[in-house]
C-alpha positions as CSV (number, residue, x, y, z in Angstrom):
1,T,126.2,183.6,73.7
2,V,127.3,184.4,70.2
3,V,123.7,184.4,68.9
4,E,122.7,186.8,71.7
5,R,125.6,189.1,70.8
6,L,124.6,189.2,67.2
7,L,120.9,189.8,68.0
8,A,121.9,192.7,70.3
9,A,123.9,194.2,67.4
10,G,120.8,194.1,65.1
11,A,121.1,190.8,63.4
12,I,117.8,189.2,62.3
13,L,117.5,185.5,63.3
14,I,115.8,183.5,60.5
15,G,116.2,180.0,61.9
16,K,118.2,176.9,62.5
17,T,119.9,174.8,59.7
18,N,120.5,171.2,59.0
19,L,123.9,169.5,59.6
20,D,125.7,166.2,59.9
21,Q,124.5,164.7,63.1
22,F,126.5,165.9,66.2
23,A,128.8,167.7,63.7
24,T,130.4,164.4,62.9
25,G,131.3,164.5,59.2
26,L,132.6,166.8,56.5
27,N,130.1,165.8,53.8
28,G,126.5,166.7,54.8
29,T,124.9,163.3,54.3
30,R,124.6,162.2,57.9
31,S,121.5,164.0,59.1
32,P,118.1,162.5,60.1
33,Y,116.4,165.5,58.5
34,G,117.5,164.8,54.9
35,I,120.6,165.5,52.8
36,P,121.4,169.1,51.8
37,T,123.0,169.3,48.4
38,S,125.4,171.6,46.5
39,V,123.7,174.7,45.2
40,F,125.5,174.0,41.9
41,D,124.4,170.4,41.3
42,P,122.0,168.4,43.5
43,A,123.9,165.2,42.7
44,Y,126.9,166.6,44.7
45,I,127.4,166.8,48.5
46,S,127.1,170.2,50.1
47,G,130.0,169.6,52.5
48,G,129.6,169.4,56.2
49,S,129.2,169.3,59.0
50,S,127.6,172.8,58.7
51,S,125.8,171.8,55.5
52,G,122.6,173.8,55.8
53,S,124.4,176.9,57.0
54,A,126.5,177.0,53.9
55,V,123.6,176.2,51.5
56,V,121.4,179.0,52.8
57,V,124.1,181.6,52.3
58,A,125.2,180.3,48.9
59,G,121.5,180.4,47.8
60,G,121.2,184.0,48.8
61,L,118.6,183.3,51.5
62,V,120.5,185.0,54.3
63,S,123.4,187.5,54.7
64,F,125.4,185.2,56.9
65,S,125.2,182.1,59.0
66,L,127.0,180.4,61.9
67,G,128.4,176.9,61.8
68,T,130.8,174.9,64.0
69,D,134.3,173.7,63.1
70,T,136.2,171.0,64.7
71,A,137.8,169.2,61.7
72,G,136.9,171.6,58.9
73,S,133.1,171.9,59.2
74,G,133.2,175.7,58.7
75,R,135.5,175.5,55.6
76,V,134.6,172.4,53.5
77,P,131.0,173.5,53.0
78,A,132.2,177.0,52.0
79,A,134.5,175.6,49.3
80,F,131.8,173.3,47.9
81,N,129.3,176.2,47.7
82,N,131.5,179.1,46.5
83,I,131.3,181.2,49.7
84,V,133.6,182.4,52.4
85,G,134.1,180.5,55.7
86,L,136.0,181.9,58.7
87,K,137.3,179.4,61.3
88,P,138.4,181.8,64.0
89,T,141.2,181.1,66.5
90,K,139.9,178.7,69.1
91,G,138.4,180.4,72.2
92,I,137.8,183.9,70.7
93,V,134.1,183.2,69.8
94,S,132.2,181.8,72.7
95,T,131.0,178.2,72.4
96,H,128.7,178.6,75.5
97,G,125.4,177.1,74.6
98,V,126.7,175.1,71.6
99,V,126.2,171.4,71.6
100,P,129.8,170.1,71.6
101,A,131.4,167.7,69.2
102,C,134.9,167.9,70.8
103,K,134.6,170.6,73.3
104,S,138.4,171.2,73.6
105,Q,138.7,171.6,69.8
106,D,135.4,173.2,68.7
107,A,135.1,176.7,67.2
108,V,132.0,178.6,66.0
109,S,132.5,179.5,62.4
110,I,131.1,182.2,60.1
111,F,129.8,181.8,56.6
112,A,129.1,184.8,54.2
113,L,129.2,185.6,50.5
114,T,132.2,188.0,51.0
115,V,135.1,188.5,53.3
116,A,133.8,191.9,54.2
117,D,130.5,190.5,55.5
118,T,132.4,187.8,57.4
119,A,134.6,190.4,59.0
120,K,131.6,192.5,60.0
121,V,130.1,189.5,61.8
122,A,133.4,188.6,63.4
123,E,133.8,192.1,64.9
124,V,130.6,191.5,66.9
125,A,131.0,187.8,67.5
126,I,134.5,187.8,68.9
127,A,134.5,188.7,72.6
128,F,135.6,187.1,75.9
129,D,132.9,185.1,77.6
130,K,133.5,184.0,81.2
131,D,130.9,181.4,80.9
132,D,132.9,179.6,78.2
133,C,135.6,177.5,80.0
134,F,137.8,177.6,76.9
135,A,137.5,181.3,76.2
136,R,140.7,183.2,75.9
137,A,141.0,186.4,77.9
138,D,144.2,187.5,76.2
139,A,142.6,187.6,72.7
140,P,142.9,190.9,70.9
141,P,139.7,192.4,69.4
142,F,139.1,191.4,65.7
143,A,140.4,194.1,63.4
144,V,141.3,194.0,59.7
145,E,144.6,195.8,59.4
146,T,146.9,196.5,56.4
147,V,149.7,194.0,55.9
148,A,152.6,196.3,56.1
149,R,155.4,194.3,54.8
150,P,156.1,191.7,52.0
151,L,154.1,188.7,52.9
152,K,155.5,185.2,52.9
153,V,152.8,182.6,51.7
154,G,153.8,179.0,52.3
155,I,153.0,176.1,49.9
156,P,153.9,172.5,50.6
157,N,157.3,171.5,49.3
158,A,156.0,168.1,48.2
159,P,153.1,167.3,45.8
160,L,149.6,167.2,47.4
161,S,147.0,164.6,46.7
162,F,143.9,165.7,44.8
163,F,142.4,162.2,44.9
164,E,142.4,161.9,41.1
165,D,140.8,165.3,40.5
166,N,143.1,167.0,38.1
167,E,140.9,170.0,37.7
168,Y,141.1,170.8,41.4
169,R,144.9,170.4,41.1
170,R,144.9,172.9,38.2
171,L,142.8,175.4,40.1
172,Y,145.1,175.2,43.1
173,H,148.1,176.1,41.0
174,H,146.2,178.9,39.4
175,T,145.5,180.3,42.9
176,I,149.2,180.2,43.7
177,D,149.8,182.2,40.5
178,R,147.2,184.8,41.5
179,L,148.8,185.2,44.9
180,A,152.2,185.7,43.3
181,G,150.5,188.3,41.1
182,L,149.5,190.2,44.2
183,G,153.1,190.7,45.1
184,V,153.5,188.1,47.9
185,E,156.5,185.9,48.3
186,I,155.7,182.2,47.7
187,T,157.9,180.0,49.9
188,P,157.9,176.2,50.3
189,F,157.5,174.5,53.7
190,N,157.4,171.0,55.1
191,F,153.8,169.9,55.3
192,A,154.7,166.6,57.1
193,P,154.0,167.8,60.7
194,F,150.6,169.3,59.7
195,R,149.7,166.1,57.7
196,D,150.6,163.9,60.6
197,T,148.6,166.0,63.0
198,A,145.6,165.8,60.7
199,A,145.7,162.0,60.9
200,M,145.5,162.1,64.7
201,L,142.1,163.8,65.0
202,Y,140.1,160.6,64.3
203,D,142.8,158.1,65.1
204,G,143.5,159.6,68.5
205,P,141.6,160.1,71.8
206,W,139.4,163.0,70.4
207,V,137.0,160.4,69.1
208,A,136.4,159.5,72.8
209,E,135.7,163.2,73.4
210,R,132.9,162.9,70.8
211,L,131.5,159.9,72.6
212,Y,131.5,161.9,75.9
213,A,129.6,164.7,74.1
214,I,126.7,162.4,73.1
215,E,126.7,160.2,76.2
216,G,123.1,159.3,77.1
217,I,121.8,159.5,73.5
218,E,119.9,156.3,72.6
219,E,121.6,154.2,69.9
220,H,118.5,154.1,67.7
221,D,118.6,157.9,67.5
222,L,122.0,158.0,66.0
223,N,122.9,157.9,62.3
224,S,124.6,154.6,61.6
225,V,127.8,156.1,60.3
226,V,128.0,158.5,63.2
227,A,127.4,155.7,65.7
228,D,130.2,153.6,64.2
229,I,132.6,156.6,64.4
230,V,131.9,157.6,68.0
231,R,131.6,154.0,69.2
232,G,135.3,153.8,68.4
233,G,135.9,156.1,71.4
234,T,135.2,153.2,73.8
235,A,138.5,151.5,72.8
236,K,140.6,154.5,73.7
237,T,142.6,154.2,76.9
238,A,144.1,156.8,79.2
239,L,147.5,155.4,78.2
240,Q,146.7,156.1,74.5
241,T,145.4,159.5,75.4
242,F,148.7,160.6,77.0
243,E,150.7,159.0,74.2
244,S,148.7,161.1,71.7
245,L,149.1,164.3,73.7
246,Y,152.9,163.8,73.8
247,R,153.0,163.1,70.1
248,L,150.9,166.2,69.4
249,A,153.3,168.3,71.4
250,E,156.2,167.0,69.3
251,L,154.3,167.8,66.1
252,R,153.4,171.3,67.4
253,R,157.1,172.0,68.0
254,A,157.9,170.8,64.4
255,A,155.0,172.9,63.0
256,D,156.3,176.0,64.9
257,A,159.6,175.7,63.1
258,E,157.8,175.8,59.8
259,W,155.9,179.0,60.8
260,K,159.3,180.7,61.0
261,R,159.4,180.4,57.2
262,M,156.0,181.9,56.4
263,D,153.3,184.3,57.6
264,V,150.4,182.2,56.2
265,M,150.0,179.0,54.2
266,V,147.5,178.3,51.4
267,L,146.1,174.9,50.9
268,P,143.2,173.4,48.9
269,T,140.2,173.4,51.3
270,A,139.5,169.9,50.1
271,G,141.4,167.8,47.5
272,R,138.2,166.9,45.7
273,T,134.4,166.7,46.1
274,Y,132.1,163.8,45.6
275,K,128.6,162.9,44.4
276,I,126.2,162.0,47.2
277,S,125.8,158.4,45.8
278,D,129.6,157.9,46.0
279,M,129.7,159.3,49.6
280,L,126.9,157.0,50.8
281,A,128.6,154.0,49.2
282,D,132.0,154.7,50.9
283,P,131.3,157.1,53.8
284,I,134.4,156.7,55.9
285,R,137.2,156.7,53.4
286,L,135.8,159.5,51.2
287,N,135.0,161.7,54.3
288,S,138.6,161.1,55.5
289,N,139.9,162.4,52.1
290,L,137.8,165.6,52.7
291,G,139.7,166.3,55.9
292,A,143.3,165.9,54.6
293,Y,143.9,169.7,54.6
294,T,141.6,170.8,57.4
295,N,141.9,168.3,60.3
296,F,145.1,169.7,61.8
297,V,144.0,173.3,62.2
298,N,142.3,173.3,65.6
299,L,144.7,170.7,67.1
300,L,147.6,173.1,66.3
301,D,145.7,176.2,67.4
302,L,145.6,178.0,64.1
303,A,143.1,180.4,62.4
304,A,141.7,179.7,58.9
305,L,139.8,181.5,56.2
306,A,138.2,179.6,53.3
307,V,137.7,181.6,50.1
308,P,136.4,180.7,46.6
309,A,139.0,179.9,44.0
310,G,137.3,179.0,40.7
311,F,135.2,176.3,39.0
312,R,135.8,173.0,37.3
313,D,134.7,172.8,33.7
314,D,131.4,171.2,34.8
315,G,130.6,174.2,37.1
316,I,131.5,172.6,40.4
317,P,133.3,175.2,42.7
318,F,136.8,174.9,44.2
319,G,138.1,176.7,47.2
320,V,141.4,177.3,49.0
321,T,142.0,178.0,52.7
322,L,144.5,180.6,54.1
323,I,145.8,179.4,57.4
324,G,147.8,181.4,60.0
325,P,148.9,181.3,63.6
326,A,146.5,181.9,66.4
327,F,145.1,185.5,66.4
328,S,146.0,186.1,62.7
329,D,142.2,186.2,61.9
330,G,142.4,189.9,60.8
331,K,145.4,189.4,58.6
332,L,143.7,186.4,56.9
333,A,140.8,188.7,56.1
334,T,143.0,191.2,54.3
335,I,144.7,188.6,52.2
336,G,141.6,186.6,51.6
337,D,139.7,189.6,50.3
338,A,142.5,190.5,47.9
339,L,142.6,186.9,46.7
340,H,138.9,186.6,46.3
341,R,138.9,189.8,44.2
342,A,141.7,188.5,42.0
343,L,139.4,185.7,40.8
344,P,138.1,186.4,37.3
345,G,134.3,186.8,36.9
346,C,133.8,186.4,40.7
347,K,130.1,185.7,41.4
348,L,128.8,185.3,44.9
349,G,127.8,181.8,46.1
350,G,125.2,180.3,43.7
351,T,123.7,183.7,42.9
352,E,124.3,185.8,39.8
353,T,125.5,188.7,41.9
354,Q,129.1,189.9,41.3
355,L,131.6,190.9,43.9
356,E,131.4,194.6,43.9
357,E,134.2,197.1,44.5
358,T,132.2,198.7,47.3
359,N,132.1,195.5,49.3
360,R,135.7,195.5,50.3
361,V,136.9,194.7,53.8
362,K,137.2,197.9,55.9
363,V,140.9,198.0,56.7
364,R,141.7,199.8,59.9
365,P,145.1,201.6,59.8
366,S,147.0,200.4,62.7
367,N,147.9,203.0,65.3
368,K,150.5,200.7,66.8
369,T,154.2,200.9,66.1
370,A,155.9,197.7,65.2
371,I,159.2,197.3,67.1
372,Q,161.8,194.7,66.3
373,V,163.7,193.2,69.2
374,A,166.8,190.9,69.0
375,V,166.9,188.3,71.7
376,V,169.5,185.8,73.0
377,G,169.6,183.1,75.6
378,A,166.5,182.3,77.6
379,H,164.2,184.2,75.2
380,L,165.1,182.2,72.1
381,S,162.6,179.8,70.6
382,G,162.2,176.7,72.8
383,Q,163.9,178.3,75.8
384,P,162.3,179.0,79.2
385,L,161.4,182.7,78.7
386,N,160.2,182.6,75.1
387,S,156.7,182.6,76.4
388,Q,157.2,186.3,77.5
389,L,157.3,187.0,73.7
390,T,154.5,184.7,72.5
391,E,152.0,185.7,75.2
392,R,152.4,189.3,73.9
393,H,151.6,188.0,70.4
394,A,155.2,188.9,69.3
395,V,156.0,187.4,65.8
396,Y,159.3,185.7,65.0
397,R,160.8,187.4,61.9
398,E,164.3,185.9,61.3
399,T,167.5,184.6,62.8
400,S,170.5,186.9,62.4
401,R,173.9,187.6,63.9
402,T,175.5,190.5,65.6
403,A,178.2,192.6,64.0
404,A,181.8,192.4,65.2
405,G,182.6,193.9,68.6
406,Y,180.2,191.9,70.8
407,R,181.0,189.2,73.4
408,L,178.7,186.8,75.3
409,Y,179.2,185.9,79.0
410,V,177.6,183.6,81.5
411,L,175.7,185.6,84.2
412,P,176.2,184.1,87.6
413,D,173.2,183.4,89.9
414,T,170.4,183.9,87.4
415,T,167.2,181.8,87.2
416,P,166.7,180.5,84.6
417,P,170.4,180.7,83.6
418,K,171.0,183.7,81.3
419,P,173.9,185.0,79.2
420,G,174.9,188.6,79.0
421,L,175.7,190.3,75.7
422,V,178.2,193.1,75.9
423,Y,179.7,195.4,73.3
424,E,183.4,195.7,73.9
425,G,184.7,196.8,70.5
426,S,187.3,194.1,70.3
427,G,184.8,191.2,70.5
428,P,184.6,188.7,67.6
429,G,180.8,189.2,67.3
430,G,178.8,186.9,65.0
431,I,176.6,185.9,67.9
432,E,173.3,184.4,66.7
433,V,170.1,186.3,67.7
434,E,166.4,185.9,66.9
435,I,164.5,189.0,65.7
436,W,160.9,189.2,67.1
437,E,158.4,191.9,66.3
438,M,155.7,193.3,68.6
439,D,153.7,196.5,69.0
440,D,154.7,199.3,71.2
441,A,152.3,198.4,74.1
442,A,153.6,194.9,74.2
443,F,157.2,196.2,74.0
444,G,156.6,198.3,77.1
445,S,155.2,195.5,79.2
446,F,158.0,193.2,77.9
447,V,160.8,195.7,78.9
448,A,159.2,196.0,82.4
449,L,160.0,192.3,83.0
450,I,163.7,192.6,82.3
451,P,165.8,192.5,85.6
452,P,169.2,194.1,86.1
453,P,171.9,193.9,85.0
454,L,170.1,193.3,81.7
455,G,168.5,196.0,79.7
456,I,167.3,196.9,76.2
457,G,169.7,198.9,74.0
458,T,170.5,199.2,70.3
459,L,172.3,196.3,68.6
460,L,174.2,196.4,65.4
461,L,173.6,193.4,63.2
462,E,176.2,191.9,60.8
463,D,174.3,193.3,57.8
464,G,174.5,196.8,59.1
465,R,170.9,197.1,60.5
466,K,170.2,198.5,63.9
467,V,167.5,196.9,66.1
468,K,166.6,197.1,69.8
469,G,168.0,194.1,71.7
470,F,169.3,192.7,75.0
471,L,172.5,194.2,76.3
472,C,174.2,193.6,79.7
473,E,175.9,196.2,82.0
474,S,179.6,195.5,81.6
475,H,180.3,195.4,85.4
476,A,178.2,192.3,85.7
477,T,180.5,190.3,83.5
478,V,183.7,190.9,85.4
479,G,185.3,187.5,86.2
480,S,182.5,185.7,84.3
481,E,183.0,182.9,81.8
482,E,183.0,184.1,78.2
483,I,180.9,181.8,75.9
484,T,181.1,183.8,72.6
485,A,182.6,180.8,70.8
């Protein structure tokens, strides 16, 4: 489907590219058709699984290419070849017709030399497809919009492993400095839930999903390393599957709490790269190292954009990945383009062409008004009606408290149970609220869901700000239990 959409828009199909067999690998050495290499040094891996797709772009042979991404296959090859790799939110680019690796976690990725070219392809590629059972009908169209407020960029609050590559470590910290120079707020976050999720991808039941995808393929037709990996799926039980799904739900909840601290995070795309000879000698452990900062993204339903971030002294490229919540693809493009341009002496891929001023992403000024809404009770994070916010792509901004004068009461006969916030002048106030932000269209449909005696009014916060928020008609609280305390 995605190829047909691109052809209809005027793309010229050149051909198919090599990759790690059945998209099982992040290194590019697991193909029966030969081993693609880094365009910067043939002794080094190209990255995978979408190895050939990255190499043809980095070599200047095509304007863009498609890959797939389950564990990082659309990002690691981008980093190792000095190009851009977009891993869209799952379900917004159709995977209909794509040979699956893990069908529930796969995404079609886009490689290009610049963020602008990547965004141009994404505008065409992203569309709902009823023939894709995992397609998301609620996905907004792809659009690069101005980031209108100070951006919070998260970095892990504990040291990351660069697997003894101190130059990659140095380049990552230089990237953080460049981001700070762009005026963003650098904020630490707890990487543990993301790290623990990453470990689940190959240790959990998703290996059995890979086995399901290649069922019926003769053993002698499989790469030996790929065969060893997917054969491990036979040992997974239904009991272990549910255990893993429950654990993933716990980690997702923990990760959601960290997203309240930041808008996007920036990580090394890979902690280091390897020579082909080293990868062939130790294929499982070294490949696992490559996925340390990529494996969690699809399991946690996140979007990611890999961008170039400099070179080691020996000329081998380094890259970072900007990661955001689902449907943040357009925001990532804005930040990624600015970060790419902040890189000194920025050449494109393995070519001698420089990143030109004329090749910026085309930012579309938003015609939507951002409205902040203070919520209490059942709409708070983790409560039964919070989905009314998240399904409208509302974004959590902060936790605050009301000014003095407010009281909170139990509302009788409400399902789910709800409190009523009332301004009485004499109330002690200080009632905790969450501030969520949504566009005007989402706000309208949200208000339509609110039953009496609740409504939306203007709340005064303890710092003097005024925001829209839930208020209750005072008659409904007569005789009700006060729970302000």
